[in-house]
N, C-alpha and C positions, 0 to 999 in steps of 0.2 A: 742155768743162766751163767754165761761167762763174762758178762759186763762187770767190771770191777766195782766194788763198793765205793761210792763217791765220798771223797773227803775234800771239802772246800779248801782252796789254797789260802794259807795264812801268810800275809806279808808283814814286813816290819811296820810298826805303827808310825803314822805321820801326824803332824799337826794339821788338822783339817780346818777349813774355814768355818767360821761360826755361821749359824743359821741366819744371822742378821747381815752377813756379807752380801755384796751385790750378787744377784742370781747370775749364773753363767749363761753364755750363749753356746748352743750346741749345734754344730753343723752335722748333718747326716746325709748319707746316700743309701737308699734301699732299692734294690732292683727287683722288678716283677712282683707278683701277688704275694708269694711266700715271704719275701723280704719285707714287704709293706706290713704284713701281719706281725712278723717278729719285731720289727722296729716299733710298731704301735704298742706292743706289750712293754718294750723297753721304755718308751715314752711315759707309760703309766708310772713306772718307778721313779723316773727323773722328775716328773711333775709332782709326785708326792714329796720328794726331797726338796725341790725348788719350784713351788707353784708359779712363780713369775719368770721362770727360765724361758728364754727364746730358743726356738729350734727351727732350722731352715735347711734347704738343700734340695735333694731329689727324693720324692716320696709319693705315696699313693693315698687313696681315700681314707683308709683306716688311720694313717698318720695325721692327715689333715683334720679328721674329726677331733683330734687331740691338740689342735692348735698349731700344727706344723705348717710352716710356710713353704709350699712346694714351688721352687723355681722351675723345675721340670717334673713331669710325671714319671713314676717308677717304670711304667710299661715301655718307656723310650729305651730302657737298657736291656730289655728282654731279647736275647739272642740264643742261638741253638747250634751246637756243632762246632767244627773246626775249619770248614772249607769255605766255598763260595758263599754260603748262606750268611756267614759273618762278614766276609769281605765286602758284600754289597752294602753293608751299613757301617763299615769301619770309619769312613770319613765323618759321618754324623756323630758317632760315639766319641771320636777323638775331638771333634769340635765342641761337644758338650763338656767333656772333661777339661779342655783348655779354658773355656769360659768360666767354669766353676772354680778351677784352680786359681785363675787370676782374681776372681772376686773374693775368694777366701783369703788369699795372701794379702790383698789390699785391705781387707777388713777382717783380721784374724778372729776366729771364734775362740772360746775358752778351750774347746776340745773338738776334734773331729771324730765321728764314729761312722765307720764304714760297715754297713750291714750286709753280709754275704757279698754277692756280685764281685768275687775276687779279681776277675780279669779287669774290671773297671776300677775297683777300689784300691787294690794294692799299689798300683802305680801312682794313683792320686795321693794315697797316704804317704808314699815315699817322698814325693815332691813337697807335700805340706810339712812333713816332719823335718825335711832339710831346711825349710823356711822358719823353723822354730815353733810350729804348731803341734801340740800334743795330739797323738793319734791312738785310737782304739779300734780294733777290728772285732766285730761281733759275728761269731760263727767261724770256727777254725776251718780253713779249706781242708778238703778231704785228703790230706797228705798220706793218710794211712790206707787209702783206697785207690786213689787215681794219680795224684800229682805230687810225688815225693820231691820233684824239682822246685816246688814252691816254698820250701823251707827257708831258703836264703832270702827270697822275696819278702816273706813274712817278717824275718829278722830286721830287714832294712825298713820295712813299712810301718810296723806297729810298736808303740811303746808298751802296749798291753793287748792281750787277746782274751776275749770272753768266750769260753768254750761251752758247748751245749751237750757234750758227751763226756762221761766221767774219766775216760782214759786219756783224754787229750792233753791236759796240763802237764802230766809227767812226760809225755812224748815231746812236747814243746820245750820243756825244761832241759831235756837232753841236748837241745840246740841253742840254749841260752836265751830263750824267749819267755818273758814273764806272761803268766796266764792265770786265769781263775775259772774254775768250774762253776757255772751259775745254774746248771740244770737246763732242761729244755722248756722254754716258755709254754709250749702247747700242753705239756704234762700237767700244768697247773690250771689250764683253761678247760681242758677236756675232763669230764667227770670220770672217776674211777669205775663207776657203774652206770653206763649210759642208759637212758630211759628210751627204749625202742618204741614203746607204745606212744609216749608223748610226742616223739619226733614224727611218727606216722600221722597222728592226729593233726599236728601242726602243718604237715605237708599235704593233708587231704588224702592220704593213702589208706587203704583198708588195714585194720588192726591185725587181721589174720592173713595168712598166705605169704608166699615167698616174695622178696623184693631184691632185685639186683641193681646195684649202683654202678654206673659207667662213668669213669673220670678220665677223659682222654688228654689231660694236661692243661696247664695254665698259660702256656706260650703258644703263639700263633703257629710257629713252626711245628710244635708238638702235635697240635690239633690236625695240621695238614698231613703229618706222617701217620698218625694213629687213629683218628676218628673214624675213617672209613672202615678199617679192619675191625675196630672195636664194635662199630654198629653192625657190621656183617656177622660178627661173632654173637652179638646180642640177638640177631635175627634167628640164628641157629638154636640158641637157647630157647627163644620164644616158640620155635617149632616143636621142640621137645617138651616144653612146659608152657602150654598156651595160657595158663592162668597167672603166670608170673607177672609182676609189675616191674618195669624197667625205668629207672630214673637217672637223668643226666643233669647234674648241677653245672651249668655252663658259666664260665667266667664272663661277666657282663660284657666286657669289651669284645669277646669272641662269639657272642650269642648268634649273630647273623650268620657267621661262617659255620657254626655247628648246626644251625637249622638247615642251611643249604646242603651240608653233607648228609644230614638225616633224610632230607628229601631225596637226594640222589640214591641213597641206599634203600629207599622205600620203607624207612623206619620212623618217619616223622609222626605218623599217626599211631605208632605202636609203642612209643616211649613217652614218658613225662619229661619234657625238657624245661627246666626252670632256670631262672636267673640267680646265679650264686647259690647260697645256702648249702654249701658242700658239707659242713659239719652236721647239719640236720639230716642230710641224706645219708651220711655215713652212720649216724646213730640209728636211722630207720631201717637200713638194709640188713639183709642176711649175709650177702657176699658182695664183693666189689671187684670189678675189672678196672685196673688203675695204672696210670703212667708212673714210671719210676721217678721218685723225687720226694719232696717233703710230704706230699699227700699220702704216700705209703706209710709214713710214720704216724700221720693222723689216723689212718685206718687201723693201724696196730693199737693206738691208744684207745680207739673205740672198740677194740677187741674183736675186729671183724676178719673173717677169712677173706683172702684176696688172691687174685692172680695178678702179678706184676708184669708189665710189658714195657717195651721201649723200641723205638725205631728212629733212624736218622739217615741222612745221606750216606751212601756206602763209603765214601772217602772219609767222612767224619767218623764213621764206625770203625774203620781200620785203624785210624790214628788213636782213637780212644782205647781200643782193645790192647794196643801196645803199651798203654800207660796203666792198665789195670793191675793192681797189686793183690787183690783178693778174689776168691771165686764167686763172690756175691756182688750184686749190683743194688738190689733193693735194701733200703735202710733197715727194715725189720730183720732181714736175714743177716746183714752185717752186724747188727747189734747183738743178735742171738747167736751169731757165729755158726749158723746152721741154715739149711734150706727148709725153714719152717713153713714157707709158702712158695709156690712155684714161680719161677721167672721164665718168661718166654720173650726172647729178645731178637730183634732184627729179623732175619729170614725165618726163624722159628716161630715168629708171632703171626701165624696164619689164622684166619677166622676159625678154621676147623680145630686147630690145636687150642686156641683160646677158649672156644666154646666147650671142648671136651674137659679142660681143666676146671672151668666154671661149673659144669654139670656134676663133676665129682664132689666139689664142695657143697653144692645144692642138695645132692643126694645124702651127704653126711648130715646136713641140717635136718633132714626129714627122717633119716633112718639110723644114723650113727652119732647120737648126741655126744658120746664120749670123746669122739675125735675133735669135735668143736670145743668141748670143755677143756681138753688138753691144750689146745691152741690158746684159748682164753686165759688159761693159767700162765702160760709163758708170756703173753702180752701184758698181763697184770703185773708180773714180776718186773718186766721192763718198765712199765709205767712208774712203779715205785722207785726204781733206780734213777729215773729222769726227773722226778718231781721234787723241785726245790722252789724257794721263793726267788724266782729268777729276777723279777723286777727289782727287788730290794738288793740282792747280791750284786747285780749288774750296776745299779746306781751307786752302790758303795764303792765298787772297784773304779768306776769312772770318777767319783769324787776324789779318790786317792791319786788318780792320774792328774787331775786338775791341780791338786795341792802339791804334787811332787815338783822337784826342781827340773828345769829343762834338761833334755839329754845333751 
């Protein structure tokens, strides 16, 4: 395991406000489903520190369950790629950001926390910081993988960065950016030893036999690029292993589209398509075919073998490839610094290639348990590296930012 041993950043002590002080107002922006989940976990820590704190901005269902006032829904920010796909929605996104900026400057919060969504949040944070509002960015943009050009943007935008990977604070410090490693929130939510049997019972799946989980993404554009080839790959696996159970945890907002693609590929009756519950599905499965993104880290924390795939518009793909700084795309491989699971991207992501890679893992599950055990050991070590009290560490870092003198 090459992930460095995590050491939380220690900053100079500050005189923090007493618990009796007026609770802060915390503006937040979280984009898409993964951001909503991360932000909801952060809100747990903030609510523990300040039970009466107000939170508002752009968020999703998980945040709203914790009392967050959503002026816009997270899904409004979900975009994909670099080309015409984004340009078609640029006016809408710029309009939302302008209205939000005006509202926050007119009624300044105690702090603004941008959760991921760097294309939207970094510019917003820069403007808010220039107006005297303290800013925190939660989830360091992947300057170590894709976007080294974002370093200067981060420096201008954020008073502090909350990092979810242990090597990031030192990297940011080299550029004069204050940061704290808070661990990855999911590492504290996902059990170290997932209960496969309990998950299968909960989902109504047989306790015995092979289960394949198919996760074609949480964005509409991802589903449009990946679902058809994923379902065709699943069909080939089903031909080879007729008894296998195939489960698709659909993002609720994309349920109809996923059902339509399943019908087109003649797989609607051969798969269990359920609304949400992706964590239960990952706990229940033996192997997963999964879109590159946060979900791949979730699969690794569930210690599941996987085949990572991704596809986008060809122009977007060419632009992204030029920015790639590492040989890996999937988070499990990046963090392990090795191809511990296969990646089949763009033109290589054919149904035939995907199904062949899946069948190799499924064969190992049945006949070569030592291969699966070795992967589980690597993912368990990764889990320990990422497991911290994220909610508490993040809340403490934000408290220090609120208490600090304006920049």
